[in-house]
N, C-alpha and C positions, 0 to 999 in steps of 0.2 A: 240431274242431280246438281250441279253447281248452283244452278239459279234456284234449285228451291231452296235451299241452306242460303244464300242470299235473301232471300225474300225475309226468310224468318227471322234471320239475324238483324237486317235493318228495322224491323218491324221491333224489334228486343231491344236494341240501340235507341227506338224511340220511348220506349216506354209504354206498348199501348196492350203490354200483358205481361200479366206476370211469368218467367225462367220455366216454372216446373209445371205450367198451364200446357202448354204446348206439348203435343203427344208423344214427340223424340226425343224427350227431356228429362235426366230423372237429377236431382239437385240432394245429398245430404248435406249433413253439418257443415259449413263453410268454416274453413279456416285461413288462416295469412297467406295470400300466395298465390291461391286457388287459380287455376285457369279451365278452361272448358278444354275436352276431350270426346272425341268420337268412340265410343265400346262397342266393336264389330262383334261383341260373341253378344252383346246387349239391342245391339241395332239400335244405342241411343245416345244422344251428348250424355256427358255425366262431367262434375266437377271433378278433378284432380285427384282429392282425396274422399273420392265415392266411398258410400258406407254400404253394402249390400245388406241387405237386411233392415235398414233404417224406414221407419214409415215417409217418411221425406221420398228413398229413392222408390219406395212402391205408390206411390202417389199418380197416378194418371194412367196406371198400366189397366188391370182389371182387381173389379171387386172376386175377391175367393179367399181360399184359404193359402197364404204366405209362409214362408217359415220366415220367421220375424227376430231381430235382436230384442231381446223383452225380459226383464227380471234377472239379468245375467249368465240368461241361455241366447245364444248365436243364430241358432235355429228351431227355433222354437214353433212349432206349427198355430197359426191364429186366424183367426176369418179378419179380414180387412174389408172395408166399405169406407165409402166416399161421402165427406158429409162440410158443406161452407167452407170449400176449395181447400181439404186437409186429408190425411188418410188416418182411419180410425181402427183401433183394435176390438174385437168386442171380449170381454174380462166376468161378463156373467149373467148366465139366461137363466129365467123359473117359466115354467109351463103347469106349475105344480098349483093348482087350484087351492088346496088346504091350509085355513090361515096359520095353522103352525108351522109349515113348512121352513122358515127361516130358524127356527129353532131345532128342527126335528136334524137340518143337515147343513146350515153351513155357519152356524154361530156355533161357537166354543163355550161350550158353558160355565168355563172356567173365569176365561178373560171378558167374554161378555163382548167380545172380537169376531172380524170375518174370520173365515178360514178358507182356504182352499175345499174345493168339493167335488165330484166325480171328475175328474179329468182323465184325459189320454192322452197317451205323448208327449205330455207336460203341457197341453191343451182342453182346450174347452171339449167335452165330450160330447158330440150329435148324433152319436148312434143309438146310446140307451141311454136310459134314466129322464128324469123330466127336470132336470135341472142341472147346471154344474156352473163353478166359480174361480177363477182364479184369483187369489190374492198374491201377490210376488212384490219386494220391492222396486218399484220404478221411478224414476224423475218424472213426472208428469205434469201438463201442462192444463188441462182440462179434461172434465168428466160430460156423457152425454147421456140422458136415460130416452130410450123411447120403447114403444109397443109395435111388434112387428108380429105379421098374420102367419108365422111358424118358426119352428125354432131354426132352420137354414135359410132365413130370410136376412135381410142385410137392414139397414139403417131406411126409418121410415120417416120422410122431412115433414112428414103430416101431422106424425103426432111425436114429435121428441122436442125436448128440449136439453139445453148443457149448461152450466154451471158461470157463461162467461159475465151473466150477468150482476153474480157477485162478488164481493170484497175480494182483495184476496185472501185476507186471515181467511173468511167462511170457505170458497173455495178450496185452500190448501187445508183445512179440514175435513170435507170430503174425502178430497184426494187420499189424506195420510188414514182415513179409514178404509179405503178400498184398498190401498197397497199393504196395510196389516200393523199401521203403524202405532195409532192408536186404536181404543174399542170403541161401546156405542157412545153415542154422542146427541146434544140437540140444537138445533139453531132457529131462533124464535124470529117471525117476520121477514124472510128472506128470499121466498117465493112468490111470484103472482100468477095467478091461475093459469096462465099461458105463458110461463117459464120467466117473466118479468121481476122482478123488482116486487113484492109485494108482502103481504100480511097470514101467508100460510107457511105452516113451520115443518121443519124436519126432529123426527123420534126413532131414531136406530137404538132402540134397545136402552133408551136414555128418556125419560121424563123428571123434571124440577127434582134433578141432580140426583134423581137412583135410580138405580139400572130397574128396567123393566123388561119381561118375559114374556109380553102379549103385546108389544108394539115395534115393527120393522117400517118406518114410514119414511119414505126417501120426501113424501110433499104430504103431507093432511088435506082434508077438501073444507076444513071450515076456520073461517078466520078469527083470530082472538086465538086466547087457552081454552076454548071448548074442546072438547076431545070428540071428534069427528071420525068418519068412516077416513081410511085412507084414499086418495088421489092414486098414490100411486107407491105399494108397499102392502103390508102385509098388517090386520089387528086381527087376536086370536082372543079378547073378550067386547063383552058389554054389545048395548044394542046395534052399534056401530061398526061390530068385525066384518072385515070380507078380505079378498085378496085382488086387489086392481091395478091393471096400467090403463093409466091415461084416463082414468076415470069407467071404467069397463072390467066384469070379470077377468082374472088370467084364466088359459086357456089354451088350448093347442092351437088356436088360431090367434088369439091375443097374448102373445108373450112378451113377457118384461124382461127386458133388457137395456144391459149399461157396457158402456164404450170408452175406450179413453184415447187420447193422446199426446204427443211427448213432445209435439215443435209446435 
């Protein structure tokens, strides 16, 4: 046993791997004077100010429903998945193929903002319903959109994009929307077709300075100002109406899903 940890600590000291990537290490937000200690109850090495329930502490364990400290609730049941060396929580899914689903369920008609819908024990509901949305105040660092093969599946890295390519201002606008700080908004020329910077737009209930009740597009599919079908999202009117995730119709086997991380 001593030899096992001697090898791992030598590796860490030489910076060949990130400490939190080791299978028996969990680190939450570091504070001045932190030390690494062995937590026998967890069977893992943690920092002395380790915060159970933080996403950092869950990374490297197992994907699944965990009790997460999120939105002011210390033990909120949330689906945790791993992507790009981080832990993420799912804050929305929809397998509803009706083009009017956003306005029928998770758009507040009075404010044009996003609202929680179909929750179970303060988390997303995976047992009943075709969609579930959690909107709570949380200091997020990034958002991720994915298309997954079922509502109980996790992040599909082959059909995902996050907001890391955006400017901090544009990324924060997305975060403010999904935490309920601001109502609908639009961003122009912020997406590329594969998720990088490009000439595709966002219209989440907003276009040309006016509220729209027929567009909920995380990303549209036509460059420039033309009105096209959604690449990610919903359009309920016109020739290009549809409900799509990753350019394909939303269904029980192609589920639109939004994830967030806070570190």
